[in-house]
Every structure is written in C-alpha cells, then in structure tokens.
Legacy VTK file of the C-alpha trace (Angstrom):
# vtk DataFile Version 3.0
C-alpha trace
ASCII
DATASET POLYDATA
POINTS 194 float
128.184 -10.866 -11.910
129.536 -8.212 -14.237
126.213 -7.690 -15.706
124.310 -7.409 -12.432
126.717 -4.599 -11.284
125.982 -2.932 -14.609
122.282 -3.299 -14.440
122.587 -1.749 -11.078
124.610 1.213 -12.316
122.032 1.629 -15.180
118.950 1.634 -12.605
120.759 4.366 -10.480
121.694 6.342 -13.241
118.176 6.375 -14.622
116.655 7.210 -11.272
119.014 9.804 -10.786
117.928 11.438 -14.051
114.485 11.001 -13.581
114.408 12.817 -10.071
116.485 15.577 -11.636
114.229 15.947 -14.430
111.312 16.314 -11.911
112.472 19.290 -10.080
110.143 22.278 -9.632
112.183 24.881 -11.412
114.946 24.249 -14.188
118.675 24.670 -12.960
120.111 25.754 -16.335
119.853 28.828 -18.514
120.794 30.426 -21.766
120.947 34.289 -22.115
121.445 36.655 -24.716
121.322 40.367 -23.807
122.057 43.796 -25.696
121.636 47.217 -25.131
123.351 50.619 -24.828
126.623 51.301 -23.136
127.481 54.912 -21.482
130.942 55.600 -20.753
131.396 57.177 -17.364
134.689 58.818 -18.006
137.018 59.386 -20.823
139.341 56.630 -22.068
143.182 57.616 -22.670
141.990 61.416 -22.757
139.232 60.663 -25.319
135.336 61.241 -24.834
133.511 58.211 -25.979
130.343 58.306 -27.675
127.260 56.161 -26.659
128.118 52.408 -27.430
126.350 49.202 -28.079
127.198 45.633 -26.739
125.850 42.374 -26.224
126.684 39.177 -24.093
126.050 35.375 -24.084
125.625 33.816 -20.958
125.350 30.226 -19.524
123.645 30.110 -16.198
123.657 27.285 -13.634
121.772 27.707 -10.312
123.184 25.625 -7.654
121.104 26.611 -4.591
117.646 27.927 -4.513
118.483 31.583 -5.009
122.063 31.350 -5.892
123.750 30.285 -9.392
127.105 31.104 -11.488
127.347 32.625 -14.763
129.977 32.645 -17.541
129.686 34.004 -21.097
131.382 36.027 -23.616
130.889 39.944 -24.457
131.568 42.645 -26.932
130.865 46.525 -26.627
131.933 48.892 -29.040
132.449 52.679 -28.632
133.166 55.623 -31.384
134.458 58.764 -30.731
134.465 62.126 -32.395
138.119 62.791 -31.159
141.526 61.381 -32.622
143.532 58.919 -30.426
147.069 59.252 -31.164
146.618 60.826 -34.433
143.824 58.912 -35.795
139.945 58.517 -36.103
139.530 55.077 -34.273
136.636 53.232 -32.539
137.454 51.195 -29.206
135.928 47.298 -28.854
135.981 45.716 -25.569
135.602 41.995 -26.066
136.333 39.044 -23.670
134.742 36.523 -21.040
132.438 37.218 -18.072
132.044 35.035 -15.184
130.649 35.593 -11.496
127.653 34.712 -9.203
124.024 35.650 -9.507
121.314 35.925 -6.822
117.784 35.861 -8.212
114.932 35.954 -5.450
111.159 36.346 -6.140
109.383 39.808 -5.698
106.678 39.066 -2.617
103.890 36.995 -3.960
104.368 38.138 -7.673
105.850 36.286 -10.468
108.506 38.538 -11.102
112.197 38.285 -9.516
115.086 40.685 -8.941
118.661 39.681 -9.555
121.989 40.643 -8.756
125.326 39.667 -10.089
128.922 40.066 -9.065
131.437 38.807 -11.522
134.955 39.354 -13.445
136.164 40.244 -16.815
138.612 38.659 -18.720
138.735 41.365 -21.771
140.886 43.103 -23.852
140.284 46.667 -25.510
141.175 46.793 -29.288
141.477 50.073 -31.167
140.171 49.956 -34.576
140.408 52.197 -37.738
137.735 51.238 -40.063
137.666 47.415 -40.059
141.452 47.066 -39.397
142.988 46.299 -35.658
145.575 48.872 -35.217
146.291 48.114 -31.551
145.376 45.747 -28.818
145.520 45.961 -24.928
145.727 41.952 -24.461
143.472 40.145 -21.728
143.457 41.252 -18.312
140.819 40.998 -15.584
138.316 43.350 -14.952
135.058 43.711 -12.606
131.298 43.618 -13.267
128.130 44.477 -11.143
124.672 44.110 -12.484
120.967 44.002 -11.324
117.753 43.710 -12.892
114.137 42.154 -13.178
113.326 38.835 -14.413
109.870 38.734 -16.037
108.472 35.238 -16.875
107.096 35.015 -20.528
106.105 31.514 -20.137
107.476 28.250 -21.486
110.707 28.640 -19.364
111.253 31.947 -21.128
111.868 34.913 -19.090
112.781 38.719 -20.117
115.710 40.438 -18.320
115.841 43.958 -18.124
118.792 45.646 -16.059
121.576 47.718 -15.480
125.524 46.605 -15.725
128.675 48.504 -14.713
131.789 47.250 -16.123
135.197 48.606 -15.268
138.456 47.364 -17.096
142.135 48.717 -16.967
144.787 47.743 -19.560
147.944 49.313 -20.583
148.624 50.268 -24.171
152.109 50.056 -25.443
152.407 52.736 -28.247
156.009 52.203 -29.200
157.992 54.697 -27.065
154.697 55.500 -24.830
152.656 53.680 -22.621
148.995 54.703 -22.218
146.712 53.458 -19.744
143.430 52.769 -20.724
140.406 52.833 -18.066
136.982 51.952 -19.675
134.217 52.471 -17.036
130.594 52.337 -18.643
126.939 51.484 -17.443
125.040 49.565 -19.823
121.249 49.437 -20.072
120.409 45.914 -21.163
117.779 43.859 -22.115
118.136 39.959 -22.220
116.101 36.856 -23.329
116.585 33.710 -21.034
115.706 30.238 -21.834
115.842 27.902 -18.831
116.137 24.558 -19.020
LINES 1 195
194 0 1 2 3 4 5 6 7 8 9 10 11 12 13 14 15 16 17 18 19 20 21 22 23 24 25 26 27 28 29 30 31 32 33 34 35 36 37 38 39 40 41 42 43 44 45 46 47 48 49 50 51 52 53 54 55 56 57 58 59 60 61 62 63 64 65 66 67 68 69 70 71 72 73 74 75 76 77 78 79 80 81 82 83 84 85 86 87 88 89 90 91 92 93 94 95 96 97 98 99 100 101 102 103 104 105 106 107 108 109 110 111 112 113 114 115 116 117 118 119 120 121 122 123 124 125 126 127 128 129 130 131 132 133 134 135 136 137 138 139 140 141 142 143 144 145 146 147 148 149 150 151 152 153 154 155 156 157 158 159 160 161 162 163 164 165 166 167 168 169 170 171 172 173 174 175 176 177 178 179 180 181 182 183 184 185 186 187 188 189 190 191 192 193
C-alpha cells in the first residue's frame, strides 16, 4: 500500500512538472542592468555628479502580464563639494522588490513594462576606499518603465528609465543630517528567461 501511494505521488509530480515545462512562455527570469544615474536634487547640501549603478533582479510572472521582482542594487555618486569637511563619494546599496506589468505592443514582438516597487537601502559616505559614515538601511521607493526587446533563445534586452527615492538620517556626532537621495537612472538590462 505504501509503495502504491508513492508511485501515485511520483506520477502526479512528473505530470505536473511536464505540464509546467510545456507552457508557451517562461515564468522566471534573471536580469542584470546598469547605466548612468542623475541626481534630481542636492544630497545633504552637496551637489552630486553623474553617477553609475547596476542591479541584479530575479523575476517571477504569476499572471499573463503581472509578476514580481526582487534583487540587489548599487549606485555611486561622486561630488566636487566637501561633506562634513571631507572629499567624499556617496554609495547607495541594498535591496529592491516590487511588481512588474509587461504587455505586448500591438502585434510586434516588443513589449513595454512598468514597475512599482520598494527599496531597503542604505547610504554610505566614503573617503577613498574607507567608509566614514553609514545611514543604516531603510525603506525607499522605485518606479520604472521601459521596453523589452526579444533577442532570441529566451534572451531580452530591456532599456528603460527608473526613479529611486530614499530618505535616511545620518548621525554626525552632535548633529543629525537628513539625506534625501532622489535620482533618475537610464538603464539597459539583459534578461535570461527560463
């Protein structure tokens, strides 16, 4: 009786895996995107130069046009100004998560996408290779939009724009400074679907 139950369970499992593998479109994807970042305002009274960053994302599509994504990102901004008396760079790192809507454009092979998500990031202030201050992690917000261009063999090119906003307080001993990092990113991503 025990063997019969195991065989039935194995058969059901194999059938479900087989039907999952025969879907028209893949439900999972891994994306690596990078590009320039442009601050939309000063950060703690400091003008930021054009920055650079990248993200690694994992996608899961749970409906025809709707899915979730999560991953990790890094952005770095230099400045010509001094912050707290030092020449520093600002790095934002942490996690991103949210929902993605993707829909074909008419009858073409192109699709557009829109993302709405959150951040769990922190801002590090670095002098050379040394971290001199860290805000600690906190919640922020991300919106993004772009186009998905199929390259064949389950690969896509995803150019797009993103906007991130993150507000963190920085304790500088006797004073506390509010850092509001808001920036637009021009990104190009490569996606492998499976």
